[in-house]
Residue, then its C-alpha position, 0 to 999 in steps of 0.5 A: x919524468x919532469x924535473x922534481x918528479x920522482x919515479x916513485x915514493x914510499x919505502x921501495x920501488x913498485x913490483x912492475x915496470x914503470x912503462x907499458x909492456x903488453x898491449x890488450x888483445x885486439x879484435x880486427x872487427x871491433x877496433x873502435x873498442x880499443x882503449x888508449x893507455x893514457x888520456x890527457x885533457x885540460x881547459x880554462x873557464x871562468x876562474x878555474x883551470x882544469x887538468x884531467x888524466x886517465x892512466x892504465x895501472x901497472x898491473x894492467x900494463x904488465x898483463x896486457x889488459x885494457x884500462x878499466x877507467x874511463x874519462x870524459x871531459x865536455x863543455x855544454x853551452x857557450x859563453x858564461x852560460x856554459x857548463x863543464x862536466x868531468x866524468x870518470x868511471x871504473x869498471x868492475x874488477x876481473x869482469x869481461x868488458x869492464x872498460x866498455x861498462x865504464x865508457x858506457x856510463x860516462x857517455x850516458x851521464x854526459x848525454x843526460x847532463x848535456x840535455x839538462x845543462x841549461x837548467x843545471x847551470x841556473x840551479x848552480x848559480x842560484x844555489x838551489x842545492x836541493x834541486x841540484x841534488x835530487x836532479x843529479x841523483x835521478x840522472x845518475x840513477x838513470x845512467x846506472x840503470x842503463x848499465x843494468x839493462x845492457x848487462x841483461x842484453x849481454x846475458x850477464x849479471x848486473x855486477x858483471x857489467x857495472x862501474x863506479x861513476x864520479x863527476x864534477x860540474x864547473x860553471x863557466x861564469x866567472x862570478x860563480x865559484x860553486x863546484x858540484x861533485x856527484x856520483x856513486x862508488x869508491x874514489x876520492x874528493x880532496x881539497x888543497x888549501x893553504x898548503x894542507x890536504x883535506x879529504x872532503x869525500x862525502x860520507x855515507x850514512x854509516x860512516x863515522x868521524x868528524x865533519x870537515x868544517x864547511x863541508x860535513x858540518x850541518x848547513x843551514x836549513x834554507x837559503x834566504x830565498x827559501x830554497x831548502x838545502x838537501x846536502x845530506x846523503x839520503x835518498x831523495x824522493x821529490x819530483x825531478x825537474x830533469x827526468x823520471x827516475x828509475x830504481x836507485x842503485x845499490x851503492x849510495x849516491x854522493x853529492x857535495x856542493x861547495x864554494x871555492x876560494x882563490x888559491x884552492x885546488x880541488x882533486x877528484x880521482x878514482x880509487x887507483x889514486x885515492x887509495x895511495x893518496x890516503x895510504x902513503x903520506x909522501x905522495x900527498x907531500x909530493x903533490x903539495x910541493x908541486x901544486x901549492x904554489x906556482x899555478x896550475x901545471x901544464x898537461x905533461x907535468x900534471x900527468x907526471x905528477x898523478x902517475x908517481x908510483x907507490x909500491x902496493x898500488x897498481x890500479x888504473x889512475x884517473x884524476x881531475x884537478x881544478x885550480x882556482x885563480 
């Protein structure tokens, strides 16, 4: 571990060993389906620096099971018109092929966003949040619909070949600080501002609690140009400029468009990191100490930070963090 990074936080060491033990069983005719224990990536565009990592959980390492989390980082377009996508997915627990379902949905949403990236980048710059939300909802529905179709091809029930999906869109234009989150399923969206963490995960319709100022509070009905801001979490029905929409997924669609400030750190993560971050205050304090000052960490330091272990939390961890210059 790098200096200043503890092996674990909380009231005791985790049950499992800190390093991988067993490898997943390999099929000699399907070696392309093998999943690495750890994936690490990063980039810098516009005013933002991105770090992303996906790590097999302690439980899967011990049992020799593949990582159920998948991570995709991709840039579409060039120059200031480029759009960066970070997508992460988690396959259903205790189901065969969970890692394949996660990889499939990341690839499908990547293809859909890539084909629509020029229009998406324009809508982000123009703050057309209503168009963004309805368009991204339909792209998400389409990708998850393909998972259901693939389940049928494999002779599986839909919940046996499914995955959560969580994405960030980051424009490369340095004059645009809008950051867009969308997806379906459990996980976390957090913001570190002024040395304090805020949980800004978009709430579903049945959630309770006070809104986070600037995020959950009611937005104005329209922009000065008359573009209606549909930031609510209901199912959208207007025609999409992107693609036709299939039947919606069973889980609610989540969407958040926000304007970043210099010094912010935005963290998107799968449930494997979101749960200990919410449940163990010392993990949040550790990340604050590491990330609140001094700029974005290097790739190895980011990996070390995101895999600090907490007893009772042994799932895969996938995280993408964005530092604002």
